[in-house]
C-alpha positions in Angstrom: -17.1 -57.7 104.5 -15.5 -58.3 107.9 -18.6 -57.8 110.0 -21.8 -59.2 108.4 -24.7 -56.9 108.6 -28.0 -58.0 110.1 -29.9 -57.7 106.8 -27.1 -59.8 105.1 -27.5 -62.6 107.7 -31.3 -62.5 107.4 -31.3 -62.4 103.5 -28.7 -65.1 103.0 -30.2 -67.4 105.6 -33.7 -67.0 104.2 -32.4 -67.6 100.6 -30.7 -70.8 101.7 -33.9 -72.0 103.4 -36.0 -71.0 100.4 -33.7 -72.9 98.1 -33.8 -76.0 100.4 -37.6 -76.0 100.4 -37.9 -75.5 96.7 -35.5 -78.4 96.1 -37.7 -80.6 98.4 -40.9 -79.4 96.7 -39.5 -80.1 93.2 -39.2 -83.8 94.1 -43.1 -83.7 94.3 -43.7 -81.4 91.3 -44.4 -78.4 93.6 -42.8 -75.2 94.8 -42.2 -73.6 98.2 -44.9 -71.0 97.5 -47.4 -73.7 96.8 -46.5 -75.5 100.0 -46.7 -72.4 102.0 -50.2 -71.7 100.5 -51.4 -75.2 101.3 -50.3 -74.8 104.9 -52.1 -71.5 105.1 -55.5 -72.9 104.1 -57.7 -74.4 106.8 -57.8 -78.1 105.8 -61.4 -78.6 107.1 -63.3 -75.4 106.6 -61.2 -73.7 103.9 -60.1 -70.1 104.0 -61.7 -67.0 102.6 -59.5 -65.7 99.7 -59.5 -62.2 101.2 -58.0 -63.5 104.4 -55.3 -65.6 102.7 -53.1 -62.8 101.4 -52.8 -61.0 104.7 -52.3 -64.3 106.5 -49.4 -65.1 104.2 -48.0 -61.6 103.9 -48.5 -61.6 100.2 -49.8 -59.2 97.6 -53.1 -60.1 96.0 -51.6 -60.4 92.5 -48.9 -62.8 93.5 -51.4 -64.9 95.5 -53.8 -64.9 92.6 -51.2 -66.4 90.3 -50.3 -69.1 92.8 -54.0 -69.9 93.4 -54.7 -70.1 89.7 -51.8 -72.6 89.2 -52.9 -74.6 92.3 -56.5 -74.8 90.9 -55.1 -76.0 87.6 -53.2 -78.8 89.3 -56.2 -79.9 91.2 -55.0 -78.8 94.7 -57.8 -76.4 95.5 -61.4 -75.6 94.7 -63.1 -72.2 95.0 -66.5 -72.1 96.6 -68.9 -69.1 97.2 -68.5 -67.6 100.6 -71.9 -68.0 102.3 -71.0 -65.0 104.6 -69.9 -62.7 101.8 -71.6 -63.0 98.4 -68.7 -61.3 96.7 -66.0 -63.5 98.1 -64.9 -67.1 97.8 -63.6 -69.8 100.1 -60.5 -71.6 99.0 -60.8 -75.3 100.0 -58.3 -78.1 99.6 -59.1 -81.1 97.4 -58.2 -84.6 98.6 -55.0 -84.2 96.4 -54.4 -80.8 98.1 -54.7 -82.3 101.5 -52.2 -85.0 100.5 -49.7 -82.3 99.3 -50.4 -80.3 102.4 -49.4 -83.3 104.6 -46.1 -83.5 102.7 -45.5 -79.8 103.1 -46.3 -79.9 106.8 -43.9 -82.9 107.3 -41.1 -81.0 105.6 -41.6 -77.9 107.8 -41.7 -80.1 111.0 -38.6 -82.0 109.9 -36.8 -78.7 109.4 -37.9 -77.4 112.8 -36.9 -80.6 114.6 -33.4 -80.7 113.0 -32.8 -77.1 114.0 -34.1 -77.7 117.5 -31.8 -80.7 117.8 -28.8 -78.5 117.0 -29.5 -75.3 118.8 -30.1 -75.0 122.6 -33.6 -73.8 123.8 -31.9 -70.7 125.2 -30.4 -69.7 121.9 -33.7 -70.4 120.1 -35.5 -68.2 122.7 -33.0 -65.4 122.0 -33.4 -65.9 118.2 -37.2 -65.5 118.5 -36.8 -62.4 120.7 -34.4 -60.8 118.2 -36.7 -61.7 115.2 -39.7 -60.3 117.1 -37.9 -57.0 117.7 -36.8 -56.7 114.0 -40.3 -57.5 112.8 -41.9 -55.0 115.2 -39.5 -52.3 114.2 -39.9 -52.9 110.5 -43.7 -53.3 110.6 -44.1 -50.1 112.6 -41.7 -48.2 110.4 -39.2 -47.5 113.2 -36.2 -47.9 111.0 -36.6 -45.2 108.4 -38.7 -42.2 109.4 -40.1 -39.4 107.2 -37.4 -37.1 108.5 -34.6 -39.4 107.3 -32.9 -38.3 104.1 
C-alpha cells in the first residue's frame, strides 16, 4: 500500500504499543489489561465497579474476567458500596498499590520518551487529530444510517 490509511496507522501503532506494554508487564507476571485496570482504580477511595467499565471503555463481561483474575492474584478486594446497596467498590490491596506504582512508572516513562523525541507543536497537533477522530467516531459521524 503506497499511502497508509489513517486506520492502518492507528491500528499498527496501537498494536505495537500494546505489545510493548504486555512485554513489560510480563516481567512482573502481569498484563497490560491488568495494569490499565490498576491505573483506573482510585488508590485511596477505590472505584465503584459500575463506574470502572465506562471509565476504561470496556464491556462489563471483559472487565468482569479481568477483575476476577486480579482478585485471585490478591491485587484487589471488593467491598459493599455504602451509597448503593447493590453495587461494590473495587479497592486496591497493598500488593495492588505496589503493582499500580509499577504500571504508572511504565506509562510515565513511555510518555517522557515520546515527549523527548517529538516537539511540543507536533504533539499538540497529534492530540488535536486524535480528538477529532474520537469525536467523529463517538458521535457516529463516519458512517450514517443512509450509507450503504
